[in-house]
N, C-alpha and C positions, 0 to 999 in steps of 0.2 A: 853438262852448260844447264842452269836454271831456265825455266819457262819463263814465256813472257818478255822477250828480252828486246824486243822493238820498241822505241819511243823513250821519252824521258818519264819521270817519276810522275807526273799528274796523269798523263794520258795512260801510263800502264793503270796506275788507280782506277780510272775511269770504266778500265776492261776487266779489270778483277784484283784479286789479292795480290799486293805484293809481299814477300816473306823475306825480313831482314834479321841476320843472323847476327846477335850481339856474346857477349859473355867469354871476351876474349882475357880477361884478367884473370878469371876462376879457371879459366880450363890451362892457360899456360902455364900460372900458380902450380897446380895439379900435376903439371909434367915437369917440373922444376926447373923452370927458366924467369920466375917470376917471383917477390917476396910478399908473402900477405904482410898488410899493415899497412907499408908503403905504399902498394898498391902502383909504381909508377913503371911504366913500360919499357923500361929499359933494355929488353929481349928487342927492341925495334932497332935497336943499334949492335948490340952484340951478336944476334943471331937472326938475322934479318931473314933468314932462309926457313926459318920454322914458324914465323910471322906469316909469311906466304903460305907456307903450308897447309897451315891452320884458315887458312881465306879460301885453299881450293878444296879444302874438305868440309867447310859448311856450305861452297857453290853448288859441289858434289851430290849434298844432301838435301840440298834444293832452296839454299837462299838467291833470292834475285838481288841483292846488295852488296857490294865489297863494301866495308864500313873500316874507313882508315882508325889503325890504333893508336889514336892518340887521347882513349880517356885519360884522364888524369896526367896527360902530358903535359899540361900548363905549369905557368910561373910558379906557383905556390906550390904546388907538390913538389916540384926540383927545388924551389930554395929549401923545405925540409930538410931534403938526405943531401944537400949542400953540393948538388948538382944542375944548379940554374943554368950556367952555360952550355948546356948538353939541351936547353930547351929548343931552340930554332932547328937543330941537326934532327934531333928525335921527331917531330913535328914533320920533316921534311921528307924524312927517310920513310916513314909511317905512309904518308901519301904516297909517296914511287913506289912503296911494295904494295900497296892497294890498287893502285892505278895500273899496275902491271898485271895484274890477275884479274881485274875487271875487263880489260882490253881482251885479252885471249878468253876470257869464258863469256862475254858478250853482256855482264851482269853492269846496273848501275855503280857506278863509285862516288861513293858520299864520305863528305868530310866529317869532322863529330867537336863538339864541346859539351862543356857539362859544368856541374856545380864545380864552384872556387873553395868552397868551404870556407874563403872570407867575407860574405854579403851576411851583412848587417843591418840594411834598409836605413845607412846614413849615406851622408854625402860622400864620405871617405870612401867609403867600400863601393857606392854607385862608380865613382870614376874608376878606382882601380880595376873592379869587374870587368867594365866596360872595355878598359885597354888589354887585358889579357883574353878576352873575345877577339877584339879586332885584330890582335897578332896573330891570332891561332886561325881565322875564318881569310885574313888576308894571304898568309901560307896555303888554304885550301883552295880558293883562287889561282893562285900562281899554277897551281898542280890540274885546275881545270878540272874539279867536282861539279858531278851533276847537279846537287843540292847538298846540305848543311844538315846534320842530327845536331840538335840541342837538347842534352838530355840528365835525366836524375837531378832537375832542380825541386828542392823543399820550399825554396821561396819563390811564389809566385812572380813577385817583382824581378827576381833575377832572370826569369824563364823569359819575361817581358825582355830586360835590357838584350838578351844573348838575342831574342827575335829580330832586336832593331838592328843588332849588327851584322846579322846575317842579310838582312832585306835590302839593307844600305848597300852589299855589295853586290846587290842584283841575282840572290841564288834563293833557288827554293827553298823551304823551312819546314823541318820537321820537329816538332816540339814538344817532349814528354815529362811530365812531373813524376815525380818518387813522394807517394804518400806513407806516411811511418804510421803509426799506431792509432793515432787522431786522425780522424778521415779529413785532415783538412792541411792548406799548405801551412808554412810557417807564421805567417802574417794572419791566419784564421780563414782566410777564404776556402769555399768548398772546392771537392776536384772538379762540380760542374762550372762552376761560375769562375774558376782558375781559366778555365780551358775554352769558357767561351770569350774571356778576355783575350785571351792568345787569338781566337781566330779573328775575332775584330779588332785584332791590330795587326791581323794579317798571313799568321802562319798558313800555311797550304795542308800540313797535319798537324793536329792534335791529340793527345791523350797521356797514358801512363807505363811509365818503364819502370824497372828495379822493386826491390824492397818488398813487395809484396805477392804471395804467389797466388795459383788461377783461382783457389776458391774464395778468396777473400779481394781480389782485383775486381772481379766480375759483377758484383755489386755496384762497385763504382764507376765502372765502365757504363753499365746500363742508365744510370742517372746521367753520364754526360749524354749519352747519344740522345737522350731526349732532351739537349738543352743544347747541342751543335748543329751545325746543317751539314757540314764540311765532312772531310775524311778527315778519320781517326784510326790512332795507333794503340795498339795493347800487346805489351812485352814484357810479361811477367818472370819472376825467379820462378824455378823448377822445384819448388821446397814447396810443402804440405803446410803454409800456414792456417790458423784458424780465426773461430772469431775472439777467443781470448788470447790468443797470438797473434794478429796480423800480419806483422813483418818479420822478413828474417832474422832480422836480427833482435827480435824478442823471443824467438822459440827458446824454448830451455828443456835443457838434459840433466835433470839433476843427479840420474845415475851413474853420472860420468866425472867421480871428483876431481880430476884433474883440471875441468872447464871452470875459471872463473867467473863465479854466481850461476854456476851450470846453464853458461850461454855457450854453446857451438858455433855459433859466428864468429870469424870467416871458415876455420879451418876445421870442424868436426860436425857440418851438417848433414853428412852422407847417410846418416839412418832416416831424415826428412825429406830425401832426395824424390823428387817425382817420377815414375816408370814415364815411359813412352807413350802410352797408351794415356794415362790422363793429359800429358801436352796435348794428344791428337783429340781429347774430348772437349780440349779449353781453345784450341782452333775452333773446331765446329759451332762450338757456342758463340764465341765472339764474334764470328762470319756471320752466324745469324742475326747478332744483333745491327748488322750493317758497317763492322768495322773489316776494313778491306787493308788495312799496314799491321801485318802480324809478325812475333816472332818470338824471341825467348832471351832473356837476358841473364844476369849473373849463373854460373852453374850451370847453363846449357852445355850440352854435348852433339855434335853430330846427329846420333843417332834422335834425338829430342827435335832438330831439325828437321829432321829427314819426316818421323811421324808426324809433323806439325804440315808439312807438303802435302802428305796423301791423305791429311783427314779434309783438305782441301779438292780431293780429286785428283792430285798429281800423282806423275810418276818420275822423281828426279832419277839420276845415274843411278843416283845409291839405293834405290827400292830392288834393283837386282838382286840387293841382298837382303831383302826384307824377309823376316823369321817366315819358316816354311815348318811346323813342329812336323806336320803328316812323315816327313824324311828322317825324323829321329829315329835312331836304330831301336830305340827301347819305347818309346813317349808314343811313338808317330802313327798314326792311323794307314798310310799306304801299305795294300797288302801285302805286298811282295816283301817289303822290310821286316813286318811284320812275323812273315813263315822264318825267315831266315834266323831273326833273333827272338823268335817265340821263347825259347827257351831260359834266355836270361832275363827278359823281360817279366817272365812269372815269379823270379828271383826278387826283382825292384820289391 
């Protein structure tokens, strides 16, 4: 069971860090149950037990939050694949799965809404996205969520519309922005300005998620921390983005000819993956900035979440199996093991 399990989101944040595991899309795609490209969580209806199992694995690794897998389970994404009739059942199903796991593990139960891909800052799209948010938030309210996450918004205004929908439903809101190659939102706001606007509009937690890895997200978080007063969120992707290629979509691997334009996103990012220790380093650095809502987004595995939790001084159940190379037959330092395998070790 995750630590720090008494009280609601804001109470827990006042006491210390809250870890929220994300990354369901990439992890379930890797396991062969979700299609890259469409990225629609049909697995919620087709294999609900596998979604529940991943929730449990993330909690076992240290997540304090079970986030309903409704990311991209919105009307526009389902329309694109010709399955809009599954919208309500997919959302309610994902919420039911998450609620069950949160209840059995004593963790927080979160709803989720995200970028719609149709927002273009005109009146028609404003009305459309508000309707999409209202229906998803309404199902989350029916399910009894503790709070709602609104994430991966490239448009600051779309994030504000999502926030309005959540707050009008009477729920705490965690709102995170996605900052691409240029360090600004689509309308040209700096991340710190956008987060300040969200905080002033009533967001309980503001910050960044997805798109950028630890190295290129941290400098933006520093500026946001200097600007906002309340709780902050930081959930990078676990990939080695850098100054020249600051987003995981902008990473290039010209050595692999089969990649269109040398772009490994989203299915050939493996060589760029951060190891668990790099995610631990990020967790410590972000927490030192005063950021208490922490997690990892697309590409995260349970081992990353465990490392993040351990970097904050925690020992989740999965820590029972944290690496102890002293016991390794050939490379370890345990004297008994070394004696028994000395002749083999010398040949390595």
